[in-house]
C-alpha positions, 0 to 999 in steps of 0.5 A: 500500500502506498501513502502520500504524507503531506506536511503543512508548513509551519514557518519555524526554522529548522535547527541542526537537531531537527536536520540530524533527526530527520536525516536519520529517519529518512536514511532508515526509511530509504534503507528499508525500502519504505520511502519512495520519494520525498521533497519540499514544495513551493508554497506558491504553485499554480492552478490549472482549470479547464472548460471545454477547449479552454485552459486557464493557468493561474499563479499562486499562492492560493492559501494562507501561509499556515495552510500551505503544504510544505513538503511530502513523502511517498511511502510503501507500507503494509497497512494503514496502521504502519502509515500512521506509525510513520506519521507518528514518528515524523510528528515526534521529530518535527513537533507540533503541526499537521500532517495529511495522509492519503492512500495512493491507488493504482499500480 
């Protein structure tokens, strides 16, 4: 089962302890084969809308800074419970905030 874990931006600057703990966590997940991809996201982004043959592209940002998605991880796990446990470990490292987790369907 694949899950997309989205981290809401919280504006706090990471310190060396956070970098070290997150680096170790990412290394562990990569070595285990659970981590498929990870990265930070541009908070502005852009939006595409279509209506018939017309395509409109609008530059962001579209949300308040506290609602913007700051980063993501795509993981491969055996169950929802395992995804929740990874999310719990992540939140313990980064502290207070919000993570959204969605199961990814398809091959």
